[in-house]
PATI-242443 format. One line per 8 residues: number of its first residue (from 1); their letters; for each residue z, x, y negated of N, C-alpha, C, O, CB. Coordinates in Angstrom, 1 decimal, padded with zeros to 4 digits. Glycine has a CB too. Layout:
<nodes>
NUM> a> Z:X:Y:Z:X:Y:Z:X:Y:Z:X:Y:Z:X:Y | ...
</nodes>
This chain:
<nodes>
1> mylsfnsl> 093.9:086.6:-076.7:093.5:087.9:-077.2:094.7:088.8:-077.1:095.8:088.5:-077.5:092.9:087.8:-078.6 | 094.4:090.0:-076.6:095.5:091.0:-076.4:095.4:092.1:-077.5:094.3:092.4:-078.0:095.4:091.7:-075.0 | 096.5:092.7:-077.8:096.4:093.8:-078.8:095.8:095.0:-078.3:096.0:095.5:-077.2:097.9:094.1:-079.3 | 094.9:095.6:-079.1:094.3:096.9:-078.8:095.3:098.0:-079.0:096.3:097.8:-079.6:093.1:097.1:-079.6 | 095.0:099.2:-078.5:095.8:100.3:-078.7:096.0:100.6:-080.2:097.2:100.8:-080.7:095.2:101.6:-078.1 | 095.0:100.4:-081.0:095.1:100.6:-082.5:096.0:099.6:-083.1:096.8:099.9:-084.0:093.7:100.5:-083.1 | 096.0:098.3:-082.6:096.9:097.3:-083.1:098.3:097.6:-082.8:099.2:097.5:-083.7:096.5:095.9:-082.6 | 098.6:098.1:-081.6:100.0:098.4:-081.2:100.4:099.6:-082.0:101.6:099.7:-082.5:100.1:098.7:-079.7
9> kfilissl> 099.5:100.6:-082.3:099.9:101.8:-083.1:100.2:101.3:-084.5:101.1:101.8:-085.1:098.7:102.8:-083.0 | 099.4:100.4:-085.1:099.6:099.9:-086.4:101.0:099.2:-086.5:101.7:099.4:-087.5:098.5:099.0:-086.8 | 101.3:098.4:-085.6:102.6:097.7:-085.6:103.7:098.6:-085.5:104.7:098.5:-086.2:102.7:096.7:-084.4 | 103.7:099.6:-084.6:104.7:100.6:-084.5:104.9:101.4:-085.8:106.0:101.6:-086.2:104.4:101.6:-083.3 | 103.8:101.9:-086.4:103.9:102.7:-087.6:104.4:101.8:-088.7:105.2:102.3:-089.5:102.5:103.4:-088.0 | 104.0:100.6:-088.8:104.5:099.7:-089.9:106.0:099.4:-089.7:106.7:099.4:-090.7:103.7:098.3:-089.9 | 106.4:099.2:-088.5:107.8:099.0:-088.2:108.7:100.2:-088.6:109.7:100.1:-089.2:108.1:098.6:-086.8 | 108.1:101.4:-088.2:108.9:102.6:-088.5:108.9:102.9:-090.0:110.0:103.2:-090.5:108.2:103.8:-087.8
17> lfcfsgca> 107.8:102.6:-090.7:107.8:102.8:-092.2:108.8:101.9:-092.8:109.6:102.3:-093.7:106.4:102.5:-092.8 | 108.9:100.6:-092.4:109.8:099.7:-092.9:111.3:100.1:-092.7:112.1:100.0:-093.5:109.6:098.3:-092.4 | 111.5:100.6:-091.5:112.9:101.0:-091.1:113.3:102.2:-092.0:114.4:102.2:-092.5:113.0:101.4:-089.6 | 112.4:103.2:-092.1:112.7:104.3:-092.9:112.9:104.0:-094.4:113.7:104.6:-095.1:111.6:105.4:-092.8 | 112.1:103.0:-094.9:112.3:102.6:-096.3:113.7:102.1:-096.5:114.3:102.3:-097.5:111.2:101.6:-096.7 | 114.2:101.3:-095.5:115.6:100.8:-095.6:116.6:101.9:-095.5:117.6:101.9:-096.2:115.8:099.7:-094.6 | 116.4:102.9:-094.7:117.3:104.0:-094.5:117.4:104.9:-095.7:118.4:105.4:-096.0:117.0:104.8:-093.3 | 116.2:105.0:-096.4:116.2:105.9:-097.5:116.6:105.3:-098.8:116.7:106.0:-099.8:114.8:106.5:-097.6
25> ggsgeavp> 116.8:104.0:-098.8:117.1:103.2:-100.0:118.3:103.8:-100.8:118.2:103.8:-102.0:117.3:101.8:-099.7 | 119.3:104.3:-100.2:120.5:104.7:-100.9:120.5:106.2:-101.2:121.5:106.7:-101.6:121.7:104.3:-100.1 | 119.4:106.9:-101.0:119.4:108.3:-101.1:119.1:108.8:-102.5:118.8:110.0:-102.7:118.5:108.9:-100.1 | 119.0:107.9:-103.5:118.7:108.3:-104.8:117.1:108.3:-105.0:116.7:108.8:-106.1:119.3:109.7:-105.1 | 116.4:107.9:-104.1:115.0:107.8:-104.2:114.6:106.8:-105.3:115.2:105.8:-105.4:114.3:107.4:-102.8 | 113.6:107.2:-106.0:113.1:106.3:-107.1:112.4:105.1:-106.5:111.6:105.2:-105.6:112.0:107.1:-108.1 | 112.8:103.9:-106.9:112.2:102.7:-106.5:111.4:102.2:-107.6:111.8:102.1:-108.7:113.3:101.6:-106.1 | 110.1:101.8:-107.3:109.2:101.3:-108.3:109.7:099.9:-108.8:110.6:099.3:-108.2:107.8:101.1:-107.8
33> eladvngv> 109.1:099.5:-109.9:109.4:098.1:-110.4:109.0:097.1:-109.3:107.9:097.1:-108.8:108.6:097.8:-111.7 | 109.9:096.2:-109.0:109.7:095.2:-108.0:109.7:093.8:-108.5:110.3:093.5:-109.5:110.7:095.3:-106.9 | 109.0:092.9:-107.9:109.0:091.5:-108.2:109.2:090.7:-106.9:108.8:091.0:-105.9:107.7:091.0:-108.9 | 110.0:089.6:-107.1:110.2:088.7:-106.0:108.8:088.1:-105.5:108.0:087.7:-106.3:111.2:087.5:-106.3 | 108.6:088.0:-104.2:107.4:087.4:-103.6:107.9:086.5:-102.5:108.6:086.9:-101.6:106.4:088.5:-103.0 | 107.4:085.2:-102.5:107.7:084.3:-101.5:106.5:083.4:-101.3:105.6:083.5:-102.1:109.0:083.5:-101.8 | 106.5:082.6:-100.3:105.4:081.7:-100.0:105.6:081.1:-098.6:106.6:081.1:-098.0:104.1:082.4:-100.1 | 104.5:080.4:-098.2:104.5:079.8:-096.9:103.2:080.2:-096.2:102.2:080.3:-096.7:104.5:078.2:-097.1
41> vtmdgapl> 103.4:080.5:-094.9:102.2:080.8:-094.0:102.0:079.7:-093.0:102.9:079.3:-092.3:102.5:082.2:-093.2 | 100.8:079.2:-093.0:100.4:078.1:-092.0:099.2:078.6:-091.3:098.4:079.5:-091.8:100.1:076.7:-092.7 | 099.0:078.1:-090.1:097.8:078.3:-089.4:097.3:076.9:-088.9:098.0:076.2:-088.2:098.0:079.3:-088.1 | 096.1:076.6:-089.3:095.5:075.3:-089.1:096.3:074.2:-089.6:096.4:073.2:-088.9:095.2:075.2:-087.6 | 097.0:074.4:-090.7:097.8:073.4:-091.3:099.3:073.3:-090.9:100.0:072.6:-091.5:097.2:072.1:-091.2 | 099.6:074.0:-089.8:101.0:074.0:-089.3:101.7:075.3:-089.6:101.2:076.3:-089.7:100.9:073.8:-087.7 | 103.1:075.2:-089.9:103.8:076.4:-090.2:103.7:077.4:-089.1:103.8:077.1:-087.9:105.3:076.0:-090.5 | 103.5:078.7:-089.5:103.5:079.8:-088.5:104.9:080.4:-088.5:105.3:081.1:-089.4:102.4:080.8:-089.0
49> vnakvife> 105.6:080.1:-087.4:107.0:080.5:-087.3:107.2:081.9:-086.6:106.4:082.2:-085.7:107.7:079.4:-086.4 | 108.1:082.7:-087.2:108.4:084.0:-086.6:107.3:085.0:-086.7:107.1:085.8:-085.8:108.9:083.9:-085.2 | 106.5:084.8:-087.7:105.4:085.8:-087.9:105.8:086.9:-088.8:106.7:086.6:-089.7:104.1:085.1:-088.5 | 105.3:088.1:-088.7:105.7:089.2:-089.6:104.6:089.2:-090.7:103.4:089.3:-090.4:105.7:090.6:-088.8 | 105.1:089.2:-092.0:104.2:089.3:-093.1:104.5:090.7:-093.8:105.6:091.0:-094.1:104.4:088.1:-094.1 | 103.4:091.5:-093.9:103.6:092.8:-094.5:102.6:092.9:-095.7:101.4:092.7:-095.6:103.3:094.0:-093.5 | 103.2:093.4:-096.8:102.4:093.7:-098.0:102.3:095.2:-098.1:103.3:095.8:-098.4:103.0:093.0:-099.3 | 101.1:095.8:-098.0:100.9:097.2:-098.1:100.3:097.5:-099.5:099.2:097.1:-099.8:100.0:097.7:-097.0
57> pqettgna> 101.0:098.3:-100.3:100.5:098.6:-101.7:099.2:099.4:-101.6:099.0:100.2:-100.7:101.5:099.5:-102.5 | 098.2:099.1:-102.5:096.9:099.7:-102.5:096.7:100.7:-103.7:095.6:101.2:-103.8:095.8:098.7:-102.5 | 097.7:100.8:-104.5:097.6:101.6:-105.7:098.9:102.5:-105.8:099.9:102.2:-105.2:097.5:100.7:-107.0 | 098.8:103.6:-106.6:099.9:104.4:-106.8:100.4:104.2:-108.2:099.6:103.9:-109.1:099.6:105.9:-106.6 | 101.7:104.4:-108.5:102.2:104.2:-109.8:103.1:105.3:-110.2:104.3:105.4:-109.6:102.9:102.8:-110.0 | 102.7:106.2:-111.0:103.5:107.3:-111.5:104.1:108.1:-110.3:103.4:108.4:-109.3:104.7:106.8:-112.3 | 105.4:108.5:-110.4:106.0:109.3:-109.4:106.8:108.5:-108.4:107.2:109.0:-107.3:107.0:110.3:-110.0 | 106.9:107.2:-108.6:107.7:106.4:-107.7:106.9:106.1:-106.4:105.7:105.7:-106.5:108.0:105.0:-108.3
65> rrrassat> 107.5:106.3:-105.3:106.9:106.0:-104.0:106.8:104.5:-103.8:107.8:103.8:-104.1:107.6:106.7:-102.8 | 105.7:104.1:-103.4:105.5:102.6:-103.1:105.4:102.4:-101.6:104.6:103.0:-100.9:104.2:102.1:-103.8 | 106.3:101.6:-101.1:106.4:101.3:-099.7:105.9:099.9:-099.4:105.9:099.1:-100.3:107.8:101.5:-099.1 | 105.6:099.6:-098.1:105.3:098.3:-097.8:106.5:097.4:-097.8:107.6:097.9:-097.6:104.7:098.3:-096.4 | 106.3:096.2:-098.1:107.4:095.1:-098.1:107.1:094.2:-097.0:105.9:094.0:-096.6:107.5:094.4:-099.5 | 108.1:093.6:-096.4:107.9:092.7:-095.3:108.9:091.6:-095.2:109.9:091.6:-095.8:107.8:093.5:-094.0 | 108.5:090.6:-094.3:109.4:089.5:-094.1:109.0:088.8:-092.7:107.9:089.1:-092.2:109.3:088.5:-095.3 | 109.9:088.0:-092.2:109.6:087.2:-091.0:109.6:085.8:-091.5:110.5:085.3:-092.2:110.6:087.4:-089.9
73> tqedgsyn> 108.6:085.0:-091.1:108.6:083.6:-091.5:109.6:082.8:-090.8:110.0:083.1:-089.7:107.2:083.0:-091.2 | 110.1:081.7:-091.5:111.1:080.8:-091.0:110.5:079.6:-090.3:109.3:079.6:-090.1:112.0:080.3:-092.2 | 111.3:078.7:-089.9:110.8:077.5:-089.1:109.8:076.7:-089.9:108.9:076.1:-089.3:112.0:076.6:-088.8 | 109.9:076.7:-091.2:108.9:076.0:-092.1:107.7:076.8:-092.5:106.9:076.4:-093.3:109.7:075.4:-093.3 | 107.7:078.1:-092.0:106.6:079.0:-092.3:106.9:079.8:-093.6:106.0:080.6:-094.0:105.3:078.2:-092.5 | 108.0:079.6:-094.3:108.3:080.2:-095.5:108.7:081.7:-095.3:109.2:082.1:-094.2:109.5:079.5:-096.3 | 108.5:082.5:-096.3:108.9:083.9:-096.2:109.4:084.4:-097.6:108.9:083.8:-098.6:107.8:084.8:-095.7 | 110.2:085.4:-097.7:110.7:086.1:-098.8:110.7:087.6:-098.5:111.4:088.0:-097.7:112.1:085.6:-099.3
81> ldynedas> 109.8:088.3:-099.3:109.6:089.8:-099.0:110.9:090.6:-099.3:111.6:090.3:-100.3:108.5:090.3:-099.7 | 111.1:091.6:-098.5:112.1:092.6:-098.7:111.4:094.0:-098.8:110.5:094.2:-098.1:113.2:092.7:-097.7 | 111.8:094.8:-099.8:111.3:096.1:-100.0:112.0:097.1:-099.1:111.4:098.0:-098.5:111.4:096.6:-101.5 | 113.3:097.0:-099.0:114.2:097.8:-098.1:115.5:097.0:-097.9:115.6:095.8:-098.4:114.4:099.2:-098.6 | 116.4:097.5:-097.3:117.7:096.8:-097.0:118.5:096.5:-098.2:119.3:095.6:-098.2:118.5:097.5:-096.0 | 118.2:097.2:-099.3:119.0:097.1:-100.6:118.2:096.3:-101.7:118.8:095.9:-102.6:119.4:098.4:-101.1 | 116.9:096.1:-101.5:116.1:095.5:-102.5:115.1:094.5:-102.0:114.5:094.8:-101.0:115.3:096.6:-103.3 | 115.0:093.4:-102.7:114.0:092.4:-102.2:112.8:092.5:-103.1:112.8:093.0:-104.2:114.6:090.9:-102.3
89> gaslgkhr> 111.7:091.9:-102.6:110.5:091.9:-103.4:109.4:092.9:-102.9:109.5:093.5:-101.8:110.8:092.1:-104.8 | 108.4:093.1:-103.8:107.4:094.0:-103.5:107.0:094.7:-104.8:107.3:094.2:-105.9:106.1:093.3:-102.9 | 106.4:095.9:-104.7:106.0:096.6:-105.9:104.9:095.9:-106.5:104.1:095.2:-105.9:105.6:098.1:-105.5 | 104.7:096.1:-107.8:103.7:095.4:-108.6:102.3:096.0:-108.3:102.2:097.2:-108.0:104.0:095.5:-110.1 | 101.3:095.2:-108.3:099.9:095.6:-108.1:099.3:095.0:-106.9:099.8:094.0:-106.3:099.9:097.1:-107.9 | 098.1:095.5:-106.6:097.3:095.0:-105.4:097.9:095.5:-104.1:098.3:096.6:-103.9:095.9:095.5:-105.6 | 097.8:094.5:-103.1:098.3:094.8:-101.8:097.3:094.3:-100.7:096.7:093.3:-101.0:099.7:094.2:-101.6 | 097.3:095.0:-099.6:096.6:094.5:-098.4:097.7:093.7:-097.7:098.8:094.3:-097.5:095.9:095.6:-097.5
97> vviikltd> 097.4:092.5:-097.2:098.4:091.7:-096.5:098.0:091.6:-095.0:096.9:091.4:-094.6:098.5:090.3:-097.1 | 099.0:091.8:-094.2:098.9:091.8:-092.7:099.8:090.8:-092.2:101.0:090.8:-092.6:099.2:093.2:-092.1 | 099.3:089.9:-091.3:100.2:088.9:-090.7:100.1:089.0:-089.2:099.0:089.0:-088.6:099.8:087.4:-091.2 | 101.2:089.2:-088.6:101.3:089.5:-087.1:102.1:088.4:-086.4:103.3:088.1:-086.9:101.9:090.9:-086.8 | 101.6:087.8:-085.3:102.5:086.9:-084.6:102.2:087.1:-083.1:101.1:086.8:-082.7:102.2:085.4:-085.0 | 103.1:087.6:-082.4:103.0:087.9:-081.0:103.6:086.7:-080.2:104.5:086.1:-080.6:103.7:089.2:-080.6 | 103.0:086.5:-079.0:103.5:085.5:-078.1:105.0:085.7:-077.8:105.4:086.8:-077.7:102.7:085.4:-076.9 | 105.7:084.6:-077.5:107.1:084.7:-077.1:107.2:084.7:-075.6:108.2:084.9:-075.0:107.9:083.5:-077.7
105> npedagkq> 106.0:084.5:-074.9:106.0:084.4:-073.4:106.0:085.8:-072.9:105.0:086.6:-073.1:104.8:083.6:-073.0 | 107.0:086.2:-072.1:107.0:087.6:-071.5:105.9:087.9:-070.6:105.5:089.1:-070.5:108.2:087.8:-070.8 | 105.3:086.9:-070.0:104.1:087.1:-069.1:102.9:087.6:-069.9:102.0:088.2:-069.4:103.8:085.9:-068.3 | 102.8:087.2:-071.2:101.7:087.6:-072.1:102.1:088.6:-073.1:101.6:088.6:-074.2:101.1:086.3:-072.8 | 103.1:089.5:-072.8:103.6:090.4:-073.7:102.5:091.2:-074.5:101.6:091.7:-073.8:104.5:091.5:-073.0 | 102.6:091.3:-075.7:101.6:092.0:-076.6:100.4:091.1:-077.0:099.5:091.6:-077.7:101.1:093.1:-075.9 | 100.4:089.8:-076.6:099.3:089.0:-076.9:099.4:088.6:-078.4:100.5:088.0:-078.8:099.2:087.8:-076.0 | 098.4:088.8:-079.2:098.4:088.5:-080.6:097.9:087.0:-080.8:096.9:086.6:-080.2:097.4:089.4:-081.5
113> lvptkynd> 098.7:086.2:-081.5:098.3:084.8:-081.7:097.5:084.5:-083.0:097.1:083.4:-083.2:099.6:084.0:-081.6 | 097.4:085.6:-083.8:096.7:085.4:-085.1:095.4:086.2:-085.0:095.5:087.4:-084.5:097.6:085.9:-086.3 | 094.3:085.7:-085.4:093.0:086.5:-085.4:093.1:087.8:-086.1:093.9:088.0:-087.0:091.9:085.6:-086.0 | 092.4:088.8:-085.6:092.4:090.1:-086.1:092.0:090.2:-087.6:092.4:091.2:-088.3:091.5:091.0:-085.4 | 091.3:089.3:-088.1:090.9:089.3:-089.6:092.2:089.1:-090.5:092.0:089.3:-091.7:089.9:088.2:-089.9 | 093.3:088.8:-089.9:094.6:088.7:-090.6:095.5:089.8:-090.4:096.6:089.9:-091.0:095.2:087.4:-090.3 | 095.2:090.7:-089.4:096.2:091.8:-089.1:095.4:093.1:-088.9:095.2:093.8:-089.9:097.0:091.5:-087.8 | 095.0:093.4:-087.7:094.3:094.7:-087.5:093.2:095.0:-088.4:093.0:096.2:-088.9:093.9:094.8:-086.0
121> kseltadv> 092.4:094.0:-088.7:091.2:094.2:-089.7:091.4:093.2:-090.8:090.5:092.4:-091.2:089.8:093.9:-088.9 | 092.6:093.2:-091.4:093.0:092.2:-092.4:092.0:092.1:-093.5:091.7:093.1:-094.1:094.3:092.4:-092.9 | 091.6:090.9:-093.9:090.8:090.6:-095.1:091.7:090.0:-096.2:091.2:089.7:-097.3:089.7:089.7:-094.7 | 093.0:089.9:-095.9:093.9:089.3:-096.9:094.4:090.3:-097.9:094.7:091.4:-097.6:095.1:088.7:-096.2 | 094.4:089.8:-099.2:094.9:090.6:-100.3:095.9:089.8:-101.2:095.8:088.5:-101.2:093.7:091.2:-101.1 | 096.7:090.4:-102.0:097.5:089.7:-102.9:097.8:090.7:-104.1:097.8:091.9:-104.0:098.9:089.3:-102.3 | 097.9:090.1:-105.3:098.2:090.8:-106.5:099.6:090.4:-106.9:099.9:089.3:-107.4:097.1:090.5:-107.6 | 100.6:091.3:-106.8:102.0:091.1:-107.2:102.1:091.3:-108.7:101.9:092.4:-109.2:103.0:091.9:-106.3
129> kadgntin> 102.6:090.3:-109.4:102.8:090.4:-110.8:104.3:090.4:-111.1:105.1:090.2:-110.2:102.1:089.2:-111.6 | 104.7:090.7:-112.4:106.1:090.8:-112.7:106.9:089.6:-112.4:108.1:089.7:-112.2:106.2:091.2:-114.1 | 106.3:088.4:-112.5:107.0:087.1:-112.2:106.0:086.1:-111.6:104.8:086.2:-111.7:107.8:086.6:-113.5 | 106.6:085.1:-111.0:105.8:084.0:-110.5:104.9:084.3:-109.3:103.8:084.0:-109.3:104.9:083.5:-111.6 | 105.5:084.9:-108.3:104.8:085.3:-107.1:105.0:084.4:-105.9:105.7:084.8:-105.0:105.1:086.7:-106.8 | 104.5:083.2:-106.0:104.5:082.3:-104.8:103.1:082.5:-104.2:102.1:081.9:-104.8:104.9:080.8:-105.2 | 103.0:083.1:-103.1:101.7:083.5:-102.4:101.7:082.8:-101.1:102.4:083.3:-100.2:101.5:085.0:-102.4 | 100.9:081.8:-100.9:100.8:081.1:-099.7:099.5:081.6:-098.9:098.5:082.0:-099.5:100.7:079.5:-099.9
137> fdlksk> 099.6:081.5:-097.6:098.5:081.8:-096.8:098.2:080.7:-095.8:099.1:080.4:-095.0:098.7:083.2:-096.0 | 097.0:080.2:-095.7:096.6:079.1:-094.8:095.6:079.7:-093.9:094.4:079.8:-094.2:096.0:077.9:-095.6 | 096.0:080.2:-092.7:095.2:080.9:-091.8:094.4:079.9:-090.9:094.9:078.8:-090.7:096.0:081.9:-090.9 | 093.3:080.3:-090.4:092.5:079.5:-089.5:092.4:080.3:-088.2:092.1:081.5:-088.1:091.0:079.3:-090.0 | 092.6:079.5:-087.1:092.6:080.2:-085.8:091.3:080.5:-085.3:091.1:081.4:-084.4:093.3:079.3:-084.8 | 090.2:079.9:-085.8:088.9:080.2:-085.4:088.0:080.7:-086.5:086.8:080.9:-086.3:088.3:079.0:-084.7
</nodes>
């Protein structure tokens, strides 16, 4: 399966938002209350390595701007979210979760290895609480 134009646009915008959130971190911008979030991502029972995990806030809280948090999975499928380059975790509340894994093969550049129900049309959600946020995802390829 290849990425649609909308998928590529989503990945680009998400990447830019994450970059800007890190660049703006030291500018005196109000940072909302954050909580550590970690877990493991598997697909069909096997660790999903080098996948991008993005938590997009679905609620607003006061005057604090809430940005997406993201991480890249490790060899064992584990991840630890970062809010920006200076802060780890994710803002409290409900999030839409997006998981992206592109092929490493240059001949298939842009090929998405995770079904669209986990990224472009994600059905995944998570509720980040003040503590105890181990959130695992067991994806199915079919």
